[in-house]
C-alpha positions as CSV (number, residue, x, y, z in Angstrom):
1,M,12.0,-13.5,8.0
2,R,11.1,-14.9,11.5
3,N,8.1,-17.1,12.3
4,T,5.0,-16.0,14.0
5,L,4.5,-17.9,17.3
6,C,0.8,-17.6,18.0
7,Q,1.3,-19.0,21.5
8,D,2.8,-15.6,22.5
9,C,-0.2,-13.6,21.2
10,Y,-3.0,-12.1,23.3
11,F,-5.5,-12.8,20.5
12,A,-4.6,-16.5,20.1
13,K,-6.2,-19.6,21.5
14,K,-5.3,-23.2,21.3
15,T,-6.2,-24.9,18.0
16,T,-8.2,-27.4,20.0
17,S,-10.4,-24.6,21.4
18,D,-14.1,-24.3,20.5
19,D,-13.4,-20.7,19.5
20,K,-11.3,-19.5,16.6
21,A,-7.6,-20.0,17.1
22,C,-7.1,-16.4,16.2
23,F,-9.4,-13.5,16.8
24,F,-8.6,-12.1,13.4
25,D,-8.6,-15.6,11.9
26,I,-5.2,-14.9,10.2
27,P,-4.1,-18.6,10.0
28,T,-7.3,-19.6,8.2
29,I,-7.1,-16.6,5.8
30,I,-3.4,-17.3,4.8
31,K,-3.3,-21.1,5.0
32,D,-3.0,-21.5,1.2
33,I,-0.2,-18.9,1.0
34,H,2.0,-19.7,4.0
35,N,3.2,-22.8,5.8
36,I,1.5,-23.3,9.1
37,R,2.3,-26.0,11.7
38,I,1.1,-26.7,15.2
39,D,3.2,-26.9,18.2
40,N,1.9,-27.2,21.8
41,E,-1.6,-26.8,20.4
42,F,-0.8,-23.4,19.0
43,N,-0.2,-22.3,15.4
44,I,3.2,-21.4,14.1
45,I,3.2,-19.4,10.8
46,E,6.5,-19.9,9.1
47,N,8.3,-17.0,7.5
48,Y,5.5,-14.6,8.4
49,Q,5.4,-11.6,10.7
50,C,1.9,-11.1,11.9
51,R,1.0,-7.4,12.1
52,Y,-2.2,-7.8,14.1
53,G,-0.9,-9.6,17.1
54,I,0.1,-8.2,20.6
55,S,2.3,-10.4,22.8
56,N,0.8,-11.3,26.1
57,K,3.8,-9.7,27.8
58,I,3.2,-6.3,26.1
59,Y,-0.5,-6.5,26.8
60,K,0.0,-7.1,30.5
61,E,2.6,-4.3,30.7
62,N,0.2,-1.8,29.1
63,I,-3.1,-3.1,30.3
64,D,-4.3,0.3,31.6
65,K,-3.6,1.9,28.3
66,F,-5.3,-0.8,26.3
67,H,-8.4,-0.7,28.5
68,S,-8.9,3.0,27.6
69,V,-9.0,2.4,23.9
70,D,-10.9,0.2,21.4
71,L,-8.1,-2.4,21.1
72,I,-9.3,-3.9,17.8
73,E,-9.5,-0.5,16.1
74,Y,-6.2,0.5,17.6
75,I,-4.6,-2.6,16.0
76,K,-6.2,-1.9,12.6
77,Q,-5.1,1.8,12.7
78,Q,-1.5,0.8,13.6
79,N,-1.4,-1.4,10.6
80,T,-2.9,0.9,8.0
81,I,-0.5,1.0,5.0
82,R,1.7,4.1,4.6
83,Y,2.2,5.0,1.0
84,S,2.9,7.9,-1.4
85,I,0.9,8.4,-4.5
86,A,2.2,9.7,-7.9
87,V,-0.4,10.9,-10.4
88,I,0.5,11.6,-14.1
89,L,-1.9,14.1,-15.4
90,D,-3.3,14.4,-18.9
91,K,-2.3,17.3,-21.1
92,S,-5.7,18.8,-20.4
93,P,-6.4,17.6,-16.8
94,D,-9.7,17.7,-14.9
95,I,-8.5,19.4,-11.8
96,D,-11.8,19.2,-9.9
97,L,-12.1,15.5,-10.5
98,L,-8.5,15.0,-9.5
99,I,-8.9,16.8,-6.2
100,N,-12.2,15.0,-5.5
101,N,-10.6,11.6,-6.2
102,L,-7.6,12.3,-4.0
103,N,-9.9,13.5,-1.2
104,N,-12.1,10.3,-1.5
105,L,-9.2,7.8,-1.0
106,S,-10.4,5.9,2.1
107,I,-6.7,5.6,3.2
108,K,-5.0,8.8,2.5
109,P,-1.4,8.9,1.1
110,Y,1.3,10.6,3.2
111,Y,2.7,12.3,0.1
112,I,1.5,13.3,-3.3
113,T,3.6,13.7,-6.4
114,I,1.9,15.3,-9.4
115,V,3.4,15.2,-12.9
116,C,1.7,17.8,-15.2
117,Y,2.2,19.7,-18.4
118,N,0.2,22.9,-18.0
119,N,-0.3,25.9,-15.8
120,T,-0.4,24.7,-12.2
121,E,-1.8,27.8,-10.4
122,N,-5.4,26.5,-10.2
123,L,-4.1,23.0,-9.1
124,T,-1.9,24.5,-6.4
125,K,-4.7,26.4,-4.9
126,K,-7.0,23.4,-4.7
127,I,-4.5,20.7,-3.7
128,N,-3.5,22.9,-0.7
129,N,-6.9,22.2,0.8
130,L,-6.3,18.4,1.1
131,G,-3.9,18.9,4.0
132,I,-1.4,16.4,2.5
133,K,2.2,17.2,1.6
134,Y,2.8,17.3,-2.1
135,K,5.0,18.5,-4.9
136,I,4.0,19.4,-8.4
137,H,6.4,18.8,-11.3
138,K,5.8,20.6,-14.6
139,F,7.3,19.1,-17.8
140,L,7.4,19.9,-21.5
141,E,4.7,18.1,-23.4
142,D,7.2,16.0,-25.4
143,I,8.4,14.2,-22.3
144,P,6.3,11.0,-21.8
145,G,4.6,10.5,-18.5
146,P,6.7,7.5,-17.2
147,Q,9.9,9.3,-18.0
148,A,8.7,12.5,-16.4
149,L,7.7,10.6,-13.3
150,H,11.1,8.9,-13.1
151,I,12.7,12.4,-13.2
152,A,10.3,13.8,-10.6
153,L,10.9,11.0,-8.2
154,E,14.7,11.2,-8.6
155,T,14.6,14.9,-7.7
156,N,12.4,14.4,-4.6
157,K,13.5,11.1,-3.1
158,K,13.6,12.3,0.5
159,N,9.9,12.9,0.7
160,I,8.6,9.7,-0.8
161,Q,7.4,6.9,1.4
162,N,8.8,3.4,1.0
163,V,5.8,2.3,-1.0
164,L,4.5,4.1,-4.1
165,W,1.2,4.0,-6.0
166,I,1.6,5.2,-9.6
167,L,-1.6,6.3,-11.4
168,T,-2.9,8.3,-14.3
169,E,-6.0,10.5,-13.9
170,A,-8.1,7.6,-15.4
171,G,-6.4,5.1,-13.2
172,L,-7.0,7.2,-10.1
173,D,-10.7,7.5,-10.9
174,H,-11.0,3.7,-11.3
175,V,-9.2,2.8,-8.0
176,V,-11.2,5.4,-6.0
177,K,-14.5,4.0,-7.4
178,N,-13.4,0.5,-6.4
179,D,-11.9,1.5,-3.1
180,S,-8.8,-0.5,-4.2
181,I,-6.6,0.9,-1.4
182,Q,-8.5,-1.2,1.1
183,E,-7.8,-4.4,-0.9
184,I,-4.1,-3.4,-1.2
185,N,-3.9,-2.8,2.5
186,Y,-5.2,-6.3,3.1
187,L,-2.8,-7.9,0.5
188,V,0.2,-6.1,2.0
189,N,-0.6,-6.5,5.7
190,V,-2.4,-9.8,5.8
191,E,-1.5,-12.0,2.9
192,Q,2.1,-10.8,2.6
193,K,3.0,-12.7,-0.6
194,S,6.6,-12.8,-1.6
195,I,6.3,-10.7,-4.7
196,H,7.8,-7.5,-6.1
197,Y,4.7,-5.4,-6.7
198,Y,1.0,-5.3,-7.3
199,K,-0.9,-4.1,-10.4
200,C,-4.6,-3.5,-11.2
201,S,-6.3,-6.3,-13.0
202,N,-8.6,-3.8,-14.8
203,I,-5.8,-1.5,-16.1
204,D,-3.7,-2.9,-19.0
205,S,-0.5,-1.0,-18.2
206,N,3.1,-1.5,-17.0
207,I,3.0,1.7,-15.0
208,D,-0.6,2.9,-14.4
209,G,-2.0,1.3,-11.3
210,V,1.3,-0.2,-10.1
211,F,1.8,-0.4,-6.3
212,I,5.4,-0.9,-5.7
213,G,8.2,-0.4,-3.1
214,T,10.4,2.6,-4.1
215,D,13.5,0.5,-4.2
216,N,11.9,-1.9,-6.6
217,Y,10.6,1.0,-8.7
218,K,14.1,2.3,-9.1
219,L,15.4,-1.2,-10.0
220,F,12.7,-2.2,-12.5
221,S,12.0,1.1,-14.3
222,K,15.5,1.5,-15.8
223,N,14.4,0.3,-19.2
224,I,14.1,2.5,-22.3
225,D,10.5,3.7,-21.7
226,Y,10.7,3.9,-17.8
227,T,7.8,1.5,-17.3
228,I,8.1,-1.5,-15.0
229,E,10.3,-4.2,-16.5
230,Q,8.5,-7.5,-17.3
231,N,10.3,-10.8,-17.0
232,T,9.9,-14.2,-15.3
233,N,12.1,-13.2,-12.4
234,I,9.9,-10.2,-11.4
235,L,6.9,-11.4,-9.5
236,F,3.6,-9.5,-9.2
237,D,0.1,-10.1,-8.1
238,Y,-3.2,-8.3,-8.9
239,Y,-5.6,-6.3,-6.9
240,D,-9.2,-5.5,-8.1
């Protein structure tokens, strides 16, 4: 990964300035996670690609465009995480609560995968109103949720985003109440730790609450129960 050279950024100032050296204060936030050195009175963040910066060159070339928008909000919107969500329903799901929780995610998923075991007619009618692409996969009751999810994702790989959030009904209810997606967005876009996935500190599970790249999901869920493999070489961090 390349280094971030703050000297090239429109939002950066010299470290000797009376103002913050970064409008978003990125170096201060991540100083305990990433190596930062100073060159020519500007920060250099090693092995880190800042997602909130705009080069002075690009800013000058597009100054008319940037003057017509709220630049800070534009930067934040451009760096909102893109993800898919996969929900494993109970045998007797609460469809109204499910739809309400999906609708209340403060950062909406780009795709929804539903694993269920019962009639889907009522679910289909209500999920259509969300305006989000989805696919419902119905399974026999003797197929465990993690295995059913693995099958569902294998049959629908082309529609899934590069990042996947796996949740049960109860897990979804918890993360919506805690607005966990905002913390995940911060962890992924700002902290950028060198880990394989995130899991919820309040959910004791190797599948429920896992936020993981799809390639890592395929790699780490090949064990006998299709949950995420646990060993010292697989690094994760917590949200919530």
